[in-house]
C-alpha positions as CSV (number, residue, x, y, z in Angstrom):
1,M,-28.4,-19.3,-54.5
2,Q,-29.4,-22.9,-54.6
3,K,-26.2,-23.8,-53.0
4,D,-26.8,-21.2,-50.2
5,Q,-30.3,-22.6,-49.7
6,T,-28.8,-26.2,-49.4
7,V,-26.2,-25.0,-46.9
8,S,-28.9,-23.1,-44.9
9,G,-31.2,-26.1,-44.9
10,S,-28.4,-28.4,-43.7
11,S,-27.6,-25.9,-40.9
12,A,-31.2,-25.8,-39.8
13,R,-31.4,-29.6,-39.7
14,Y,-28.1,-29.8,-37.9
15,S,-29.4,-27.3,-35.2
16,K,-32.6,-29.3,-34.7
17,S,-30.6,-32.5,-34.4
18,M,-28.4,-31.0,-31.8
19,I,-31.4,-30.0,-29.7
20,V,-32.8,-33.5,-29.8
21,I,-29.3,-34.9,-28.8
22,H,-29.2,-32.5,-25.9
23,W,-32.6,-33.6,-24.7
24,A,-31.7,-37.3,-25.0
25,T,-28.4,-36.8,-23.3
26,A,-30.0,-34.9,-20.4
27,L,-32.6,-37.6,-19.9
28,A,-30.1,-40.4,-20.1
29,V,-27.9,-38.7,-17.4
30,L,-31.0,-38.2,-15.2
31,G,-32.1,-41.9,-15.5
32,A,-28.6,-43.2,-14.9
33,W,-28.2,-41.0,-11.8
34,L,-31.6,-42.1,-10.4
35,T,-30.8,-45.7,-11.0
36,S,-27.5,-45.5,-9.3
37,E,-28.8,-43.5,-6.3
38,G,-31.7,-45.9,-5.8
39,G,-29.4,-48.9,-5.9
40,R,-27.0,-47.3,-3.5
41,H,-29.9,-46.5,-1.1
42,M,-31.2,-50.1,-1.2
43,A,-27.8,-51.5,-0.6
44,E,-27.2,-49.3,2.5
45,N,-30.7,-49.9,4.0
46,P,-32.0,-53.3,3.0
47,P,-35.7,-53.9,3.6
48,L,-37.0,-56.2,6.4
49,L,-39.3,-59.1,5.5
50,R,-42.0,-60.7,7.8
51,V,-44.4,-63.5,6.9
52,V,-47.8,-63.4,8.5
53,S,-50.5,-66.1,8.3
54,F,-54.0,-64.7,8.0
55,G,-57.1,-66.3,6.6
56,S,-55.4,-69.6,5.6
57,R,-52.9,-67.6,3.5
58,D,-49.4,-66.4,4.2
59,W,-48.8,-62.7,3.7
60,T,-45.3,-61.3,3.3
61,L,-44.8,-57.8,4.7
62,I,-41.8,-55.7,3.6
63,Y,-40.5,-52.9,5.8
64,Y,-38.4,-50.2,4.3
65,A,-36.1,-48.0,6.3
66,K,-37.2,-44.4,6.9
67,T,-35.6,-42.0,4.4
68,N,-33.3,-39.3,5.7
69,T,-34.8,-35.9,5.1
70,A,-31.5,-34.2,4.3
71,D,-30.5,-37.0,1.8
72,R,-33.9,-36.7,0.2
73,A,-33.5,-33.0,-0.1
74,Q,-30.1,-33.4,-1.7
75,E,-31.4,-36.0,-4.2
76,L,-34.3,-33.7,-5.1
77,A,-31.9,-30.7,-5.5
78,A,-29.8,-32.8,-7.8
79,I,-32.8,-33.9,-9.9
80,V,-33.9,-30.2,-10.2
81,A,-30.3,-29.2,-11.2
82,V,-30.2,-31.9,-13.9
83,I,-33.6,-30.9,-15.3
84,G,-32.5,-27.2,-15.2
85,I,-29.3,-27.9,-17.1
86,A,-31.2,-29.8,-19.7
87,L,-33.8,-27.1,-20.2
88,T,-31.1,-24.4,-20.3
89,T,-29.3,-26.4,-23.0
90,V,-32.5,-26.7,-25.0
91,L,-33.4,-23.1,-24.7
92,C,-29.9,-21.9,-25.7
93,G,-30.0,-24.2,-28.7
94,L,-33.4,-22.8,-29.7
95,F,-32.2,-19.2,-29.2
96,G,-29.1,-19.8,-31.3
97,Y,-31.1,-21.4,-34.1
98,V,-33.5,-18.5,-34.2
99,S,-30.7,-15.9,-34.1
100,Y,-28.8,-17.6,-36.9
101,N,-31.9,-17.7,-39.1
102,N,-32.7,-14.1,-38.4
103,L,-29.1,-13.1,-39.3
104,R,-29.1,-15.1,-42.5
105,L,-32.5,-13.7,-43.5
106,S,-31.3,-10.1,-42.8
107,R,-28.2,-10.6,-45.0
108,E,-30.3,-12.1,-47.8
109,I,-32.7,-9.1,-47.7
110,Q,-29.7,-6.7,-47.7
111,A,-28.1,-8.4,-50.7
112,R,-31.4,-8.4,-52.6
113,I,-31.9,-4.7,-52.0
114,G,-28.4,-3.9,-53.1
115,F,-28.8,-6.0,-56.2
116,E,-32.0,-4.3,-57.2
117,K,-30.4,-0.8,-56.6
118,R,-27.5,-1.7,-58.8
119,L,-29.8,-3.2,-61.5
120,T,-31.8,0.0,-61.6
121,A,-28.6,2.1,-61.9
122,V,-27.3,-0.2,-64.7
123,I,-30.6,0.1,-66.6
124,D,-30.5,3.9,-66.2
125,E,-26.9,4.1,-67.4
126,L,-27.7,1.8,-70.4
127,N,-30.7,4.0,-71.4
128,H,-28.5,7.1,-71.1
129,R,-25.9,5.6,-73.4
130,V,-28.4,4.3,-76.0
131,K,-30.0,7.7,-76.2
132,N,-26.7,9.4,-76.7
133,I,-25.5,7.0,-79.4
134,L,-28.8,7.3,-81.2
135,A,-28.6,11.1,-81.0
136,V,-25.1,11.0,-82.5
137,I,-26.1,8.6,-85.3
138,Q,-29.2,10.7,-86.1
139,S,-27.0,13.8,-86.4
140,I,-24.5,11.9,-88.6
141,V,-27.2,10.6,-90.9
142,T,-29.0,14.0,-91.1
143,R,-25.8,16.0,-91.9
144,T,-24.3,13.4,-94.2
145,M,-27.4,12.9,-96.3
146,R,-28.1,16.6,-96.6
147,H,-29.9,18.0,-99.6
148,G,-27.7,18.3,-102.7
149,A,-25.0,15.9,-101.5
150,D,-23.5,13.5,-103.9
151,I,-25.2,10.2,-103.1
152,D,-22.1,8.0,-103.6
153,V,-19.8,10.1,-101.5
154,A,-22.4,10.6,-98.8
155,R,-23.1,6.8,-98.6
156,E,-19.3,6.1,-98.3
157,L,-18.9,8.7,-95.5
158,L,-22.1,7.6,-93.7
159,I,-20.9,4.0,-93.7
160,G,-17.5,5.0,-92.5
161,R,-18.7,7.3,-89.7
162,I,-21.2,4.7,-88.4
163,H,-18.4,2.0,-88.6
164,A,-16.1,4.3,-86.5
165,M,-18.9,4.6,-83.9
166,S,-19.4,0.9,-83.9
167,H,-15.7,0.2,-83.4
168,V,-15.4,2.6,-80.4
169,V,-18.4,1.0,-78.8
170,S,-16.9,-2.4,-79.2
171,L,-13.7,-1.2,-77.6
172,L,-15.6,0.3,-74.7
173,S,-17.6,-2.9,-74.3
174,E,-14.4,-4.9,-74.0
175,S,-13.2,-2.6,-71.2
176,Q,-16.6,-2.5,-69.5
177,W,-16.9,1.2,-70.5
178,Q,-13.9,2.0,-68.3
179,G,-12.3,3.9,-71.2
180,V,-10.0,3.0,-74.1
181,K,-6.4,3.6,-75.1
182,L,-6.0,6.5,-77.4
183,R,-3.9,4.4,-79.8
184,G,-6.7,1.9,-80.1
185,L,-8.8,4.6,-82.0
186,F,-6.2,4.6,-84.8
187,E,-6.6,0.9,-85.7
188,P,-7.1,0.1,-89.4
189,R,-10.7,-1.3,-88.8
190,S,-11.6,2.1,-87.3
191,I,-10.2,4.7,-89.8
192,P,-8.9,4.6,-93.4
193,H,-5.3,4.9,-94.3
194,A,-4.2,3.9,-90.9
195,E,-1.0,2.3,-92.3
196,R,0.2,5.8,-93.4
197,I,-0.3,7.4,-90.0
198,A,2.8,7.7,-87.7
199,L,1.7,7.9,-84.0
200,N,3.7,9.6,-81.3
201,G,2.4,10.2,-77.8
202,P,2.1,8.6,-74.3
203,D,-0.3,5.9,-73.5
204,I,-3.5,7.6,-72.4
205,I,-6.8,6.0,-71.5
206,V,-9.6,8.3,-72.5
207,S,-13.2,8.2,-71.1
208,A,-16.2,6.8,-73.0
209,R,-17.5,10.2,-73.8
210,A,-14.2,11.5,-75.1
211,A,-13.5,8.3,-77.0
212,Q,-16.7,8.7,-79.0
213,S,-15.9,12.2,-80.0
214,L,-12.3,11.5,-80.8
215,A,-13.2,8.4,-82.9
216,L,-15.4,10.6,-85.2
217,L,-12.7,13.2,-85.3
218,F,-9.9,10.8,-86.3
219,F,-12.2,9.2,-89.0
220,E,-13.1,12.6,-90.4
221,L,-9.4,13.7,-90.6
222,A,-8.3,10.4,-92.1
223,S,-11.2,10.1,-94.6
224,H,-10.1,13.4,-96.3
225,A,-6.4,12.4,-96.6
226,D,-7.2,10.8,-100.0
227,E,-4.7,8.7,-101.9
228,G,-3.2,10.2,-105.1
229,L,-3.9,13.8,-104.0
230,S,-0.4,15.1,-103.2
231,L,2.1,17.7,-104.3
232,V,4.7,15.4,-105.8
233,G,2.7,12.3,-106.7
234,K,3.2,10.5,-103.4
235,H,0.7,9.7,-100.8
236,P,0.5,12.3,-98.0
237,H,2.5,11.3,-95.0
238,I,0.5,11.7,-91.8
239,V,1.7,12.4,-88.3
240,A,-0.6,12.2,-85.3
241,E,0.9,13.2,-82.0
242,W,-0.4,14.1,-78.6
243,S,1.1,15.2,-75.3
244,V,0.1,16.3,-71.8
245,S,1.5,19.4,-70.1
246,G,1.0,21.2,-66.8
247,E,0.5,19.9,-63.3
248,A,-2.6,18.3,-61.8
249,P,-5.4,19.3,-61.6
250,D,-4.6,21.8,-64.4
251,T,-3.1,19.4,-66.9
252,V,-3.8,20.1,-70.6
253,F,-4.2,17.6,-73.5
254,H,-2.6,18.7,-76.8
255,F,-3.4,16.8,-80.1
256,R,-1.8,17.6,-83.5
257,W,-2.6,16.1,-86.8
258,E,-0.4,17.0,-89.7
259,E,-0.6,15.8,-93.3
260,F,2.6,16.4,-95.2
261,N,2.9,16.6,-99.0
262,T,-0.5,18.3,-99.4
263,S,-2.0,21.7,-99.9
264,A,-5.3,23.5,-100.1
265,A,-5.3,22.9,-103.8
266,T,-4.7,19.2,-103.6
267,R,-6.4,18.1,-100.4
268,R,-10.0,16.9,-100.5
269,A,-12.1,19.7,-99.1
270,D,-13.8,19.1,-95.7
271,S,-17.5,18.3,-95.8
272,E,-20.0,20.4,-94.1
273,F,-20.4,17.8,-91.4
274,G,-16.6,17.6,-91.1
275,I,-16.2,21.3,-90.6
276,V,-18.9,21.4,-87.9
277,L,-17.3,18.4,-86.2
278,L,-13.7,19.7,-86.3
279,D,-14.4,23.3,-85.4
280,R,-17.3,23.0,-83.0
281,V,-18.7,19.6,-81.9
282,V,-15.5,18.0,-80.7
283,P,-13.9,21.1,-79.0
284,E,-17.2,21.8,-77.2
285,A,-17.6,18.2,-76.1
286,L,-14.1,18.2,-74.6
287,G,-14.3,21.8,-73.3
288,G,-11.3,22.9,-75.4
289,T,-10.4,24.8,-78.6
290,A,-9.4,23.7,-82.0
291,K,-7.9,25.3,-85.2
292,R,-7.0,24.0,-88.6
293,Y,-4.7,25.6,-91.2
294,F,-2.4,25.0,-94.1
295,T,1.3,25.5,-94.2
296,D,3.5,25.5,-97.3
297,V,3.7,21.7,-97.4
298,S,1.1,20.4,-95.0
299,Y,-2.4,20.5,-93.5
300,V,-2.6,20.9,-89.7
301,Y,-5.3,20.4,-87.2
302,E,-4.7,21.1,-83.5
303,L,-6.9,20.4,-80.5
304,T,-6.4,21.6,-76.9
305,A,-8.6,20.4,-74.0
306,P,-8.4,20.0,-70.3
307,M,-7.1,16.6,-69.3
308,Q,-10.0,16.3,-66.8
309,T,-12.6,16.1,-69.6
310,V,-10.4,13.8,-71.7
311,V,-9.9,11.3,-68.9
312,D,-13.0,12.1,-66.8
313,E,-12.1,10.1,-63.7
314,N,-15.6,10.9,-62.2
315,E,-17.3,9.0,-65.1
316,M,-14.8,6.1,-64.9
317,G,-15.3,5.9,-61.1
318,R,-19.1,5.9,-61.4
319,I,-19.0,3.1,-64.0
320,G,-16.5,1.2,-62.0
321,R,-18.8,1.2,-59.0
322,L,-21.5,-0.3,-61.1
323,G,-19.3,-3.2,-62.1
324,A,-17.7,-3.8,-58.7
325,P,-18.6,-6.8,-56.5
326,L,-21.5,-6.1,-54.1
327,Q,-20.3,-5.4,-50.6
328,L,-22.6,-6.1,-47.7
329,K,-22.6,-3.6,-44.8
330,P,-21.8,-5.2,-41.4
331,Q,-24.7,-5.5,-39.0
332,R,-24.7,-2.9,-36.2
333,K,-24.7,-4.3,-32.6
334,R,-27.7,-3.4,-30.7
């Protein structure tokens, strides 16, 4: 802004200097012309001198030739033309200076209005996100620290769930809330036992809303795949795979989590919060359905949801417009 003000001030001083130069040029041209015309007239019609003695003194009388009326009219017309050109130049300079400043002021006002509108939208979006995150954390704390829960287990789960939320918020902040890659939600700093999870699926960028729900879902599934609880003394092998089927706009997102080498007798039971999260919260948030069951040698959790809610291009577009450079509308010609 300071640079723009400096440039604007320099332009204003330049315009004023040009006006003064136009004035000086016009006056110089006028003076030079008058001098040349007067000299030419004197050369063509030299004055007559006559000496008269009167009162003991000599008096010199100078007689000038009579001026031609047509020549005098031409000279007067030329003088008026020069003065008119000078005034026109000055007025045009003043008009250009005023027009330029009006245009610059109009653009500055338009930019300020656009900036204030965007700032208001960003503040509203920030308030909305903070309220949502606080509501989720409140629900996590309330359900985790329910009455009768083992304090050590509850503390461990609470720390892990809040850590999972913190990690997904960090990923969203890095992408300016334009979504995160689904694979990024399986990083070791986000969920436990990440090194034992085999991932299989296309690269999908999920929206901010979907990322928060899926981060809690993946943590809840991984936190119950405990080490040492297996059928044959080995850690359960986990496979997380996802796919997209159908044609736009009716594409469907399929997610499948399967823990091999485990059973209902050996696997750590899902917590009350986990059951609500797996069966109701995440499916409703994504507008889909979910089911979980045991096979002879594995535990399976399946989630199906419309791709529109998982990606949510409307949300990404809205957030993208908040972060896009400000575009000034062109001025309409009057």
